[in-house]
C-alpha positions as CSV (number, residue, x, y, z in Angstrom):
1,M,16.1,26.7,-29.1
2,N,14.7,25.8,-32.5
3,S,12.9,22.6,-33.7
4,N,16.2,21.2,-35.2
5,E,17.5,20.9,-31.6
6,V,14.6,18.8,-30.2
7,E,16.0,15.3,-29.5
8,R,12.6,13.7,-28.6
9,F,9.0,14.6,-29.3
10,G,6.2,13.0,-27.5
11,V,3.0,12.7,-25.5
12,I,2.8,11.9,-21.8
13,I,-0.5,10.8,-20.3
14,F,-1.3,11.2,-16.7
15,E,-4.4,9.3,-15.5
16,S,-6.0,9.4,-12.1
17,L,-9.5,8.0,-12.2
18,N,-11.7,6.0,-9.8
19,D,-11.7,2.2,-10.3
20,N,-15.3,2.3,-11.6
21,E,-14.5,4.9,-14.3
22,K,-13.6,4.1,-17.9
23,K,-9.8,4.5,-18.3
24,T,-10.0,6.9,-21.2
25,G,-6.4,8.0,-20.8
26,Y,-5.2,4.4,-21.2
27,N,-7.5,3.8,-24.1
28,L,-6.1,6.9,-25.9
29,Y,-2.5,5.7,-25.2
30,N,-3.1,2.1,-26.2
31,T,-5.0,2.7,-29.4
32,T,-4.8,6.0,-31.2
33,L,-1.4,7.1,-30.0
34,K,0.2,3.7,-30.3
35,Y,-1.0,3.5,-33.9
36,K,0.4,6.9,-34.6
37,Q,3.7,5.9,-33.0
38,F,3.9,2.8,-35.2
39,E,2.9,4.7,-38.3
40,D,5.5,7.5,-37.9
41,N,8.1,6.1,-35.5
42,V,8.9,9.5,-34.2
43,L,6.4,9.9,-31.4
44,H,7.6,9.0,-27.9
45,L,4.8,7.9,-25.6
46,E,4.5,7.4,-21.9
47,Y,1.5,6.6,-19.7
48,Y,1.2,7.0,-15.9
49,N,-1.6,5.8,-13.7
50,I,-1.3,8.2,-10.8
51,E,-2.7,7.2,-7.4
52,N,-1.6,10.2,-5.2
53,R,-0.1,13.6,-5.2
54,E,3.4,12.4,-4.2
55,D,3.5,10.0,-7.2
56,F,2.4,12.7,-9.5
57,F,5.0,15.2,-8.5
58,K,7.8,12.5,-8.5
59,V,7.0,11.6,-12.1
60,L,6.5,15.2,-13.2
61,N,9.8,16.3,-11.7
62,R,11.6,13.4,-13.4
63,I,10.0,14.3,-16.7
64,V,10.9,18.0,-16.4
65,D,14.5,17.2,-15.4
66,E,14.9,14.7,-18.3
67,A,13.4,17.2,-20.8
68,I,15.7,20.0,-19.8
69,E,18.8,17.9,-19.7
70,N,18.2,16.1,-23.0
71,N,16.2,18.7,-25.0
72,Y,13.0,16.7,-25.1
73,F,9.6,18.2,-25.9
74,Y,6.4,16.7,-24.6
75,F,2.7,17.4,-24.6
76,L,1.2,16.5,-21.3
77,H,-2.3,15.1,-21.3
78,F,-4.3,14.8,-18.1
79,E,-7.2,12.4,-17.6
80,I,-8.2,13.5,-14.0
81,H,-11.6,14.1,-12.5
82,G,-12.6,16.1,-9.5
83,Y,-12.2,15.0,-5.9
84,D,-15.3,14.1,-3.9
85,G,-13.7,14.0,-0.4
């Protein structure tokens, strides 16, 4: 595969933070990346607020399948802190 074959290029943010924590992933998505998307109109963005392991793998598997089938290229960004339990 070469870069001429890529049909979509983007950033996908996964966020899983406690309710009392600043939503830094959403802030990145809604400010810096949205501006870059508007400026260049080539960057695909997705944001997911993940609440559990099952939701994470459901979304991740869909993204992988979509990327393989359609020749999409994504950077995955994780805003996730440790588990206290």
